[in-house]
Residue frames as a rotation matrix with the C-alpha (Angstrom) as fourth column:
MET 1
0.506 0.091 0.858 -26.07
0.212 0.951 -0.226 3.49
-0.836 0.296 0.462 -4.54
ALA 2
0.972 -0.148 0.182 -24.87
0.146 -0.226 -0.963 5.34
0.183 0.963 -0.198 -7.62
ASP 3
0.490 -0.838 0.241 -21.67
-0.869 -0.493 0.051 6.30
0.076 -0.234 -0.969 -5.78
GLN 4
0.194 -0.390 0.900 -20.96
-0.388 0.812 0.436 2.65
-0.901 -0.434 0.006 -5.02
ILE 5
0.743 0.132 0.656 -21.41
0.493 0.555 -0.670 1.69
-0.453 0.821 0.347 -8.66
LEU 6
0.891 -0.437 0.121 -19.18
-0.235 -0.675 -0.700 4.56
0.387 0.595 -0.704 -9.78
ASP 7
0.309 -0.804 0.508 -16.51
-0.884 -0.047 0.465 3.53
-0.350 -0.593 -0.725 -7.25
GLN 8
0.332 -0.139 0.933 -16.60
0.091 0.989 0.115 -0.07
-0.939 0.047 0.341 -8.55
VAL 9
0.899 0.006 0.438 -16.32
0.438 -0.005 -0.899 1.12
-0.003 1.000 -0.007 -12.16
LYS 10
0.730 -0.665 0.156 -13.45
-0.639 -0.746 -0.187 3.43
0.240 0.037 -0.970 -11.18
ASP 11
0.241 -0.642 0.728 -11.61
-0.598 0.492 0.632 0.54
-0.764 -0.588 -0.265 -9.49
VAL 12
0.496 -0.002 0.868 -11.95
0.488 0.828 -0.277 -1.59
-0.718 0.561 0.412 -12.64
VAL 13
0.847 -0.056 0.528 -11.04
0.476 -0.362 -0.802 1.13
0.236 0.930 -0.281 -15.13
ASP 14
0.836 -0.549 0.017 -8.36
-0.493 -0.737 0.463 2.92
-0.242 -0.395 -0.886 -13.08
GLY 15
0.834 -0.500 -0.234 -5.12
0.097 0.550 -0.830 2.10
0.543 0.669 0.507 -14.87
GLN 16
0.618 -0.642 0.455 -2.66
-0.761 -0.342 0.551 1.82
-0.198 -0.686 -0.700 -12.01
ILE 17
0.872 -0.463 -0.157 0.40
0.379 0.843 -0.382 -0.06
0.309 0.274 0.911 -13.27
ASP 18
0.604 -0.717 -0.347 3.97
0.242 -0.250 0.938 0.10
-0.759 -0.650 0.023 -12.02
PHE 19
0.316 -0.557 -0.768 7.02
-0.739 -0.652 0.169 1.42
-0.595 0.514 -0.618 -13.85
GLU 20
-0.752 -0.562 0.345 8.14
-0.266 0.737 0.621 -2.03
-0.604 0.375 -0.703 -15.02
GLY 21
-0.083 0.828 0.554 4.60
0.644 0.469 -0.604 -2.60
-0.761 0.306 -0.572 -16.28
GLN 22
0.679 0.265 -0.685 4.81
-0.226 -0.812 -0.538 0.63
-0.698 0.520 -0.492 -18.28
LYS 23
-0.294 -0.874 -0.387 8.06
-0.790 -0.006 0.614 -0.54
-0.538 0.486 -0.688 -19.83
LEU 24
-0.725 0.081 0.684 6.52
0.237 0.962 0.137 -3.92
-0.647 0.262 -0.716 -20.68
ALA 25
0.366 0.930 0.041 3.44
0.452 -0.139 -0.881 -2.23
-0.813 0.341 -0.472 -22.18
GLU 26
0.435 -0.278 -0.857 5.63
-0.658 -0.748 -0.091 -0.04
-0.615 0.603 -0.508 -24.39
ILE 27
-0.679 -0.734 0.025 7.67
-0.554 0.534 0.638 -3.03
-0.482 0.420 -0.769 -25.59
LEU 28
-0.434 0.609 0.664 4.50
0.504 0.775 -0.382 -5.05
-0.747 0.169 -0.643 -26.25
ALA 29
0.581 0.714 -0.391 2.82
0.105 -0.542 -0.834 -2.24
-0.807 0.444 -0.389 -28.17
THR 30
0.127 -0.617 -0.776 5.88
-0.849 -0.473 0.237 -1.55
-0.513 0.629 -0.584 -30.31
SER 31
-0.793 -0.502 0.345 6.53
-0.314 0.822 0.476 -5.23
-0.522 0.269 -0.809 -31.03
VAL 32
-0.234 0.789 0.568 2.95
0.564 0.586 -0.582 -6.20
-0.792 0.184 -0.582 -31.85
LEU 33
0.648 0.493 -0.581 2.38
-0.126 -0.682 -0.720 -3.16
-0.751 0.540 -0.379 -34.07
ALA 34
-0.153 -0.785 -0.601 5.64
-0.873 -0.177 0.454 -3.76
-0.462 0.594 -0.658 -35.95
ILE 35
-0.832 -0.144 0.536 4.90
0.006 0.963 0.269 -7.47
-0.555 0.227 -0.801 -36.50
VAL 36
0.095 0.953 0.289 1.30
0.584 0.181 -0.791 -6.86
-0.806 0.244 -0.539 -37.56
GLY 37
0.504 0.038 -0.863 2.39
-0.470 -0.826 -0.311 -4.01
-0.725 0.563 -0.398 -39.82
GLY 38
-0.561 -0.783 -0.268 4.93
-0.701 0.278 0.656 -6.26
-0.440 0.557 -0.705 -41.52
ILE 39
-0.682 0.390 0.619 2.42
0.417 0.902 -0.110 -9.08
-0.601 0.183 -0.778 -41.95
SER 40
0.377 0.883 -0.282 -0.19
0.290 -0.401 -0.869 -6.65
-0.880 0.245 -0.407 -43.23
PHE 41
0.179 -0.394 -0.901 2.22
-0.773 -0.623 0.119 -5.19
-0.609 0.675 -0.416 -45.77
LEU 42
-0.810 -0.582 0.070 3.40
-0.430 0.671 0.604 -8.59
-0.399 0.459 -0.794 -47.01
VAL 43
-0.397 0.750 0.529 -0.12
0.593 0.650 -0.476 -10.01
-0.701 0.124 -0.703 -47.34
GLY 44
0.548 0.632 -0.548 -1.32
0.039 -0.673 -0.738 -6.89
-0.836 0.383 -0.394 -49.13
PHE 45
-0.078 -0.680 -0.729 1.70
-0.818 -0.374 0.437 -6.85
-0.570 0.630 -0.527 -51.43
PHE 46
-0.903 -0.370 0.216 1.65
-0.214 0.826 0.521 -10.51
-0.372 0.424 -0.826 -52.44
LEU 47
-0.363 0.846 0.391 -2.13
0.776 0.507 -0.375 -10.74
-0.515 0.167 -0.840 -52.82
GLN 48
-0.926 -0.035 0.377 -2.40
0.253 -0.797 0.548 -7.21
0.281 0.602 0.747 -54.27
ASP 49
0.117 0.988 -0.097 -5.31
0.650 -0.003 0.760 -6.49
0.751 -0.152 -0.643 -51.94
ILE 50
-0.681 -0.419 0.601 -5.18
-0.050 -0.792 -0.609 -3.19
0.731 -0.445 0.518 -50.09
THR 51
0.217 0.832 0.510 -8.47
-0.715 -0.220 0.663 -3.75
0.664 -0.509 0.548 -48.24
LEU 52
0.762 -0.012 -0.647 -7.20
0.309 0.885 0.348 -7.02
0.568 -0.466 0.678 -46.76
ALA 53
-0.319 -0.944 -0.081 -3.98
0.639 -0.151 -0.755 -5.29
0.700 -0.292 0.651 -45.73
LEU 54
-0.507 0.199 0.839 -5.96
-0.462 -0.884 -0.070 -2.52
0.728 -0.423 0.540 -44.03
LYS 55
0.626 0.780 -0.010 -8.23
-0.458 0.377 0.805 -5.02
0.632 -0.499 0.593 -42.27
ILE 56
0.431 -0.563 -0.705 -5.21
0.682 0.715 -0.155 -6.93
0.591 -0.414 0.692 -40.95
GLY 57
-0.610 -0.701 0.370 -3.61
0.335 -0.651 -0.681 -3.67
0.718 -0.292 0.632 -39.81
LEU 58
-0.167 0.646 0.745 -6.77
-0.698 -0.611 0.373 -2.51
0.696 -0.458 0.553 -38.05
GLY 59
0.780 0.419 -0.464 -7.22
-0.047 0.779 0.625 -5.92
0.623 -0.466 0.628 -36.44
GLY 60
0.013 -0.878 -0.478 -3.64
0.777 0.310 -0.548 -5.80
0.630 -0.364 0.686 -35.19
THR 61
-0.656 -0.180 0.733 -4.20
-0.163 -0.914 -0.371 -2.31
0.737 -0.363 0.570 -33.81
ALA 62
0.380 0.862 0.336 -7.31
-0.662 0.000 0.749 -3.54
0.646 -0.507 0.571 -31.97
LEU 63
0.658 -0.229 -0.718 -5.33
0.446 0.886 0.126 -6.52
0.607 -0.403 0.685 -30.63
THR 64
-0.474 -0.878 0.064 -2.58
0.535 -0.345 -0.771 -4.17
0.700 -0.331 0.633 -29.42
PHE 65
-0.300 0.475 0.827 -5.21
-0.583 -0.778 0.235 -1.97
0.755 -0.412 0.510 -27.77
LEU 66
0.746 0.657 -0.107 -6.63
-0.355 0.529 0.771 -4.98
0.564 -0.537 0.628 -25.90
LEU 67
0.368 -0.702 -0.610 -3.15
0.698 0.642 -0.318 -6.10
0.615 -0.308 0.726 -24.83
VAL 68
-0.566 -0.812 0.142 -1.84
0.585 -0.517 -0.625 -2.75
0.581 -0.271 0.768 -23.63
VAL 69
-0.384 0.405 0.830 -4.66
-0.309 -0.903 0.298 -0.48
0.870 -0.142 0.472 -22.45
PRO 70
0.744 0.668 -0.014 -6.40
-0.174 0.214 0.961 -2.51
0.645 -0.713 0.276 -19.70
PRO 71
0.036 -0.755 0.655 -4.42
-0.962 -0.203 -0.181 -2.71
0.270 -0.623 -0.734 -16.45
TRP 72
0.590 0.150 -0.793 -3.74
-0.162 0.985 0.066 -6.47
0.791 0.089 0.605 -16.63
PRO 73
0.979 -0.171 0.113 -2.24
-0.084 0.169 0.982 -8.11
-0.187 -0.971 0.152 -13.51
PHE 74
0.450 -0.873 0.187 1.09
0.886 0.463 0.030 -8.81
-0.112 0.152 0.982 -15.26
PHE 75
0.145 -0.371 0.917 1.60
0.342 -0.851 -0.398 -5.03
0.929 0.371 0.004 -15.47
LYS 76
0.582 0.191 0.790 1.45
-0.585 -0.577 0.570 -4.81
0.565 -0.794 -0.225 -11.64
ARG 77
0.690 -0.304 -0.657 4.15
0.419 0.908 0.021 -7.31
0.590 -0.290 0.754 -10.60
HIS 78
-0.335 -0.901 -0.276 6.67
0.854 -0.166 -0.494 -4.79
0.399 -0.401 0.825 -9.23
PRO 79
0.737 0.669 0.090 4.86
0.563 -0.683 0.465 -2.32
0.373 -0.292 -0.881 -6.93
VAL 80
-0.127 -0.756 0.642 6.78
0.102 -0.654 -0.749 0.78
0.987 -0.030 0.161 -5.88
LYS 81
0.240 0.115 -0.964 7.62
0.955 0.153 0.256 1.06
0.177 -0.982 -0.073 -2.19
TRP 82
0.331 -0.026 0.943 7.19
0.170 -0.981 -0.087 4.75
0.928 0.190 -0.320 -1.37
LEU 83
-0.793 -0.609 -0.010 8.74
0.187 -0.228 -0.956 6.56
0.580 -0.760 0.295 1.58
PRO 84
-0.271 0.729 -0.629 6.56
0.961 0.168 -0.220 7.01
-0.055 -0.664 -0.746 4.67
VAL 85
0.093 0.435 0.895 4.32
0.465 -0.815 0.347 10.06
0.881 0.384 -0.278 4.75
GLY 86
0.351 0.077 0.933 5.23
-0.490 -0.834 0.253 12.74
0.798 -0.546 -0.255 7.26
GLY 87
0.994 0.111 -0.022 5.86
-0.035 0.485 0.874 11.84
0.107 -0.867 0.486 10.89
GLU 88
0.505 -0.855 0.117 9.29
-0.083 0.087 0.993 10.47
-0.859 -0.511 -0.027 11.69
PRO 89
0.237 -0.500 -0.833 12.09
-0.962 -0.241 -0.129 10.67
-0.136 0.831 -0.539 9.14
ALA 90
0.905 0.117 -0.409 12.98
-0.250 0.924 -0.290 7.43
0.344 0.364 0.865 7.38
ILE 91
0.134 -0.929 -0.345 16.65
0.554 0.359 -0.751 7.74
0.821 -0.091 0.563 8.47
THR 92
0.893 0.132 -0.430 17.48
0.446 -0.395 0.803 8.71
-0.064 -0.909 -0.412 12.03
SER 93
0.796 -0.599 0.087 20.29
-0.570 -0.791 -0.224 11.13
0.203 0.129 -0.971 12.74
ALA 94
0.305 -0.710 0.635 22.46
-0.508 0.443 0.738 8.31
-0.806 -0.548 -0.226 14.13
GLN 95
0.400 -0.073 0.914 22.39
0.555 0.813 -0.177 6.61
-0.730 0.578 0.366 10.75
GLN 96
0.990 0.047 0.135 23.55
0.137 -0.587 -0.798 9.61
0.042 0.808 -0.587 8.72
ASN 97
0.247 -0.968 -0.054 27.24
0.055 -0.042 0.998 8.89
-0.968 -0.249 0.043 8.31
ILE 98
0.991 0.047 -0.128 28.79
-0.116 -0.202 -0.972 10.19
-0.072 0.978 -0.195 5.09
VAL 99
0.253 -0.946 0.202 32.15
0.426 0.296 0.855 9.00
-0.869 -0.130 0.478 3.79
ILE 100
0.998 -0.052 -0.026 34.00
-0.048 -0.502 -0.863 11.28
0.032 0.863 -0.504 1.34
ASP 101
0.366 -0.924 -0.114 37.56
-0.414 -0.052 -0.909 10.48
0.833 0.380 -0.402 0.29
GLU 102
-0.036 -0.322 -0.946 37.88
0.523 0.800 -0.292 8.00
0.851 -0.506 0.140 3.16
LYS 103
-0.960 -0.156 0.230 36.90
-0.097 -0.589 -0.803 10.69
0.261 -0.793 0.550 5.73
LEU 104
-0.377 0.847 -0.375 33.86
0.865 0.466 0.184 10.08
0.331 -0.255 -0.909 7.90
PHE 105
-0.861 0.245 0.445 31.40
-0.303 -0.951 -0.063 12.95
0.407 -0.189 0.893 8.32
THR 106
-0.608 0.672 -0.423 28.59
0.790 0.566 -0.236 12.59
0.081 -0.478 -0.875 10.82
LYS 107
-0.482 0.554 0.679 25.40
-0.106 -0.806 0.582 14.63
0.870 0.208 0.447 10.79
């Protein structure tokens, strides 16, 4: 029973996202942190309140964490199609024609 619970927790927490999802996560993290940092600085500067600026910055960091760290479904839109494992080769020998300088080489 404990193994089943651990497997369910692992499935939920396991952060499997594709390469496009990684790129999107990086762009989101950079953008949100930059925007929140700018807002935090401006609010702290104009109100002359460093604690409010720090609270806004920490809140933005928490928001970024919630946006980027969990494996949301929009990070999994482009799954990678891997080559088959073992067995027959993906390309048969009849398909291996190589053209170099308009000369055909067959393997």
